[in-house]
C-alpha positions as CSV (number, residue, x, y, z in Angstrom):
1,X,20.4,-15.8,18.3
2,X,21.1,-18.2,15.5
3,X,18.2,-20.0,16.9
4,X,15.8,-17.4,16.2
5,X,17.3,-16.4,12.7
6,X,16.4,-20.3,12.0
7,X,13.1,-20.2,13.2
8,X,12.5,-17.3,11.2
9,X,13.4,-18.4,8.0
10,X,11.5,-21.7,8.8
11,X,8.3,-19.5,9.4
12,X,9.2,-17.7,6.1
13,X,9.5,-20.9,4.3
14,X,6.5,-22.3,6.0
15,X,4.1,-19.4,5.2
16,X,5.5,-18.9,1.6
17,X,5.2,-22.5,0.8
18,X,1.5,-22.3,2.5
19,X,0.5,-19.5,0.2
20,X,1.9,-21.1,-3.2
21,X,-0.3,-24.5,-2.1
22,X,-3.5,-23.1,-1.3
23,X,-3.4,-20.4,-3.6
24,X,-1.5,-21.3,-6.6
25,X,-4.1,-19.8,-9.7
26,X,-4.1,-16.4,-7.7
27,X,-0.5,-16.7,-7.5
28,X,0.0,-17.4,-11.2
29,X,-2.4,-14.6,-12.0
30,X,-0.3,-12.2,-9.7
31,X,2.9,-13.0,-11.8
32,X,1.2,-12.0,-15.0
33,X,0.0,-8.8,-13.4
34,X,3.9,-8.2,-12.0
35,X,5.2,-9.0,-15.4
36,X,3.4,-5.8,-16.9
37,X,4.4,-3.7,-14.3
38,X,7.5,-1.2,-14.3
39,X,10.6,-2.4,-13.0
40,X,10.7,1.1,-10.7
41,X,7.4,0.3,-9.4
42,X,8.1,-3.4,-8.3
43,X,11.4,-2.1,-6.9
44,X,9.3,0.7,-5.0
45,X,6.8,-1.7,-3.7
46,X,9.9,-4.2,-2.7
47,X,11.7,-1.4,-0.7
48,X,8.5,-0.2,1.1
49,X,7.5,-3.7,2.1
50,X,11.5,-4.5,3.4
51,X,11.1,-1.4,5.2
52,X,8.2,-2.5,7.0
53,X,9.5,-5.9,7.6
54,X,12.6,-4.7,9.0
55,X,10.8,-2.3,11.2
56,X,8.6,-5.2,12.5
57,X,12.0,-6.9,13.4
58,X,13.3,-3.9,15.3
59,X,10.3,-3.3,17.0
60,X,9.8,-6.8,18.3
61,X,13.3,-7.0,19.4
62,X,13.4,-3.8,21.1
63,X,9.8,-4.4,22.9
64,X,10.8,-8.1,23.7
65,X,14.6,-7.5,24.8
66,X,15.6,-10.3,22.8
67,X,19.4,-10.8,23.3
């Protein structure tokens, strides 16, 4: 199980690093937009994304019967 957790974290870092590398200016522009958003709106968006992520993990584990 720990192997899957470490692989998942590795993929997360890889994808995040590539996004910042290839889309640096876009990310800076997005930070300016986020800076102007209300705190509650940011929390709502983060909650929705977290629920989607948790659902994907659950459905993947359930579908592939990873133990």
